[in-house]
C-alpha positions as CSV (number, residue, x, y, z in Angstrom):
1,X,62.6,119.6,120.7
2,X,64.9,121.4,123.2
3,X,66.7,118.2,124.1
4,X,67.2,117.5,120.3
5,X,69.0,120.7,119.7
6,X,71.0,120.5,122.9
7,X,72.3,117.0,121.7
8,X,73.1,118.4,118.2
9,X,74.9,121.4,119.7
10,X,77.0,119.1,122.0
11,X,78.0,116.8,119.0
12,X,79.0,119.9,116.9
13,X,81.0,121.1,120.1
14,X,82.7,117.8,120.3
15,X,84.1,117.9,116.8
16,X,87.7,119.1,116.3
17,X,88.5,122.2,114.2
18,X,90.2,119.9,111.6
19,X,86.9,117.9,111.3
20,X,84.9,121.1,110.7
21,X,87.5,122.2,108.2
22,X,87.6,118.9,106.3
23,X,83.6,118.9,106.0
24,X,83.6,122.5,104.9
25,X,86.0,121.9,102.1
26,X,84.2,118.8,100.9
27,X,80.7,120.7,101.0
28,X,82.2,123.5,99.0
29,X,83.5,121.1,96.2
30,X,80.5,118.9,96.1
31,X,78.2,122.0,95.9
32,X,80.4,123.5,93.0
33,X,80.2,120.1,91.1
34,X,76.4,119.8,91.7
35,X,75.7,123.2,90.3
36,X,78.4,122.9,87.5
37,X,76.7,120.2,85.7
38,X,78.1,116.8,84.5
39,X,81.5,116.1,85.2
40,X,83.9,113.9,83.1
41,X,84.7,110.2,83.8
42,X,88.2,111.2,84.7
43,X,87.0,113.8,87.2
44,X,84.7,111.2,88.7
45,X,87.7,108.6,89.1
46,X,89.8,111.5,90.8
47,X,87.1,112.3,93.2
48,X,86.5,108.6,94.1
49,X,90.1,108.1,94.4
50,X,90.2,111.0,97.1
51,X,87.2,109.9,98.8
52,X,88.7,106.4,99.4
53,X,91.1,108.0,102.0
54,X,88.0,108.7,104.2
55,X,88.8,112.1,105.4
56,X,86.8,114.4,102.9
57,X,87.9,115.9,99.7
58,X,89.1,119.2,98.6
59,X,90.0,121.1,95.4
60,X,93.6,122.3,94.9
61,X,93.8,125.3,92.3
62,X,96.9,125.3,90.4
63,X,98.6,127.3,87.7
64,X,100.8,126.5,84.6
65,X,103.0,129.4,85.4
66,X,105.9,129.9,87.8
67,X,104.9,132.1,90.6
68,X,106.8,135.3,90.9
69,X,108.9,134.8,87.5
70,X,108.4,136.6,84.3
71,X,110.3,137.2,81.1
72,X,110.2,140.0,78.5
73,X,107.9,139.7,75.4
74,X,109.9,139.9,72.2
75,X,108.9,140.1,68.6
76,X,109.7,137.6,65.7
77,X,113.2,139.5,65.3
78,X,113.8,139.0,69.2
79,X,113.4,142.7,70.0
80,X,111.9,143.5,73.4
81,X,108.4,144.8,73.0
82,X,107.6,148.1,74.9
83,X,104.4,149.4,76.3
84,X,103.1,152.0,74.1
85,X,102.1,154.4,76.9
86,X,104.7,153.9,79.6
87,X,107.6,152.6,77.1
88,X,108.4,150.1,79.6
89,X,109.3,146.5,78.6
90,X,106.4,144.1,78.5
91,X,106.5,140.8,80.4
92,X,104.8,137.5,80.4
93,X,104.5,134.8,82.9
94,X,107.0,131.7,82.6
95,X,105.3,128.5,82.1
96,X,106.2,125.4,84.1
97,X,108.1,122.7,82.3
98,X,106.1,119.7,81.6
99,X,102.8,121.4,82.6
100,X,99.8,119.0,82.3
101,X,96.1,119.6,82.0
102,X,95.9,119.4,85.9
103,X,97.9,122.6,86.0
104,X,95.2,124.5,84.0
105,X,92.2,122.9,85.7
106,X,93.2,122.0,89.4
107,X,93.2,118.8,91.2
108,X,90.8,116.9,93.6
109,X,92.7,115.4,96.5
110,X,92.1,114.0,99.9
111,X,92.4,116.3,103.0
112,X,95.8,116.2,104.7
113,X,96.2,113.1,107.0
114,X,97.2,113.0,110.7
115,X,100.1,110.7,111.5
116,X,97.6,107.9,112.5
117,X,95.8,108.4,109.2
118,X,99.0,108.3,107.3
119,X,100.0,104.9,108.9
120,X,96.4,103.7,107.8
121,X,97.1,104.9,104.4
122,X,100.4,102.9,104.2
123,X,98.7,99.8,105.5
124,X,95.9,99.8,103.0
125,X,98.3,100.5,100.3
126,X,100.2,97.2,101.3
127,X,97.5,94.8,102.4
128,X,94.3,96.5,101.2
129,X,91.3,97.6,103.1
130,X,88.5,100.1,103.4
131,X,88.9,103.6,105.1
132,X,86.1,104.5,107.5
133,X,83.3,106.8,106.3
134,X,83.7,110.4,107.6
135,X,80.0,110.4,108.4
136,X,79.1,113.8,107.0
137,X,75.4,114.5,107.1
138,X,74.8,117.6,105.1
139,X,72.8,117.6,101.9
140,X,76.1,117.4,99.9
141,X,76.8,114.1,101.7
142,X,74.1,112.5,99.3
143,X,76.3,113.0,96.3
144,X,79.8,112.6,98.1
145,X,81.3,109.1,97.0
146,X,81.7,106.9,100.0
147,X,85.1,105.3,100.6
148,X,85.5,102.0,98.5
149,X,87.7,99.1,99.5
150,X,91.1,99.2,97.8
151,X,93.4,96.3,96.9
152,X,96.7,96.5,98.3
153,X,100.3,95.6,96.8
154,X,100.6,92.3,98.5
155,X,97.3,90.9,97.5
156,X,97.9,92.1,93.8
157,X,101.2,90.4,93.8
158,X,99.8,87.0,95.1
159,X,97.0,87.2,92.5
160,X,99.4,87.7,89.8
161,X,101.5,84.8,91.1
162,X,98.6,82.4,91.4
163,X,96.8,83.4,88.3
164,X,99.9,83.8,86.1
165,X,101.6,80.7,87.5
166,X,104.5,82.9,88.7
167,X,106.6,82.6,91.8
168,X,106.0,85.2,94.4
169,X,109.5,86.3,94.1
170,X,109.2,86.7,90.4
171,X,105.7,88.4,90.8
172,X,107.3,90.8,93.4
173,X,110.1,91.8,91.4
174,X,107.9,92.2,88.2
175,X,105.5,94.6,90.5
176,X,108.5,96.8,91.4
177,X,109.7,96.8,87.9
178,X,112.8,95.0,88.2
179,X,113.3,91.2,87.4
180,X,116.3,89.9,89.2
181,X,115.9,86.3,88.2
182,X,115.7,84.7,84.8
183,X,113.8,81.8,85.9
184,X,110.4,82.0,87.5
185,X,110.2,78.6,89.1
186,X,107.0,77.7,87.5
187,X,106.2,74.4,85.6
188,X,109.1,72.0,85.9
189,X,108.8,71.2,82.3
190,X,110.1,74.7,81.5
191,X,113.2,74.4,83.8
192,X,116.7,74.4,82.1
193,X,118.4,71.2,81.5
194,X,122.0,70.4,81.4
195,X,123.5,68.1,78.8
196,X,126.9,66.5,79.6
197,X,129.5,66.7,76.8
198,X,129.9,63.4,74.8
199,X,133.2,61.7,75.7
200,X,135.3,60.8,72.7
201,X,138.8,59.4,72.1
202,X,140.1,62.7,70.9
203,X,138.8,64.3,74.0
204,X,140.3,61.8,76.3
205,X,143.7,62.2,74.6
206,X,143.7,65.9,74.8
207,X,142.9,65.7,78.4
208,X,145.7,63.5,79.0
209,X,148.2,65.8,77.0
210,X,147.1,68.7,79.1
211,X,147.7,66.7,82.3
212,X,151.1,65.8,81.3
213,X,151.8,69.4,80.5
214,X,150.7,70.7,83.8
215,X,152.9,68.0,85.8
216,X,155.7,69.1,83.6
217,X,155.3,72.8,84.2
218,X,155.0,72.0,88.0
219,X,158.2,70.0,88.0
220,X,160.0,72.9,86.3
221,X,158.6,75.6,88.7
222,X,159.7,73.3,91.7
223,X,163.2,72.9,90.3
224,X,163.7,76.6,89.7
225,X,162.5,77.3,93.4
226,X,165.0,74.9,94.8
227,X,167.8,76.5,92.6
228,X,166.9,79.9,94.0
229,X,166.7,78.8,97.7
230,X,170.3,77.0,97.3
231,X,171.7,80.1,95.8
232,X,170.4,82.3,98.5
233,X,171.9,80.0,101.2
234,X,175.3,80.1,99.6
235,X,175.2,83.9,99.2
236,X,174.3,84.3,102.9
237,X,177.1,81.8,103.9
238,X,179.7,83.7,101.8
239,X,178.6,87.0,103.1
240,X,178.9,85.7,106.6
241,X,182.5,84.2,106.0
242,X,183.7,87.7,104.7
243,X,182.3,89.4,107.7
């Protein structure tokens, strides 16, 4: 028995303060859940999502009001209400803009990651995977969700490309919410076709007429250019003679 207690004591001593804090937060949250009765499906999903990071969970209390900011209470006519005893203006808290239910009930999130764990979070977000189990052994651990495999962005995109007969490029652009290409490169039968214009006598004659006009315009421009060049040469000669 003495050796067993010694082994357990050495194991606890080897744990970092971070791990102890994480387990304590997880135990507190799970004990509150177990004594509070049945939780909603939304809370269950929130708890599982936090547990998938593999570093324990915690509850973050939140409030729908802006901390340290108040405003005067007014009646229907816009007059500031006064305290009947102190005669000082009555105030009330300022609510956050766009407050949601989470601002009133709090949120369940994973514990803060280290740099190494953050890299693992990013990798799983891209290629998928499963975070390691933190290995808690307390009574609360029987009810704490275990990390589950998550599907990353790349496998999701590939499945969409294969299952939906989309090209990988189109699937990626759809995944990020921007479609840069109008053609997906799927079935060749759906590819756009080009029809050559039908050649007619009127079309040929109009082309020939346009060609003649281009040649005539080019000839006139060439003649005008030669005239300007000759005039400039004569002007320089005359100017040189007068000097």
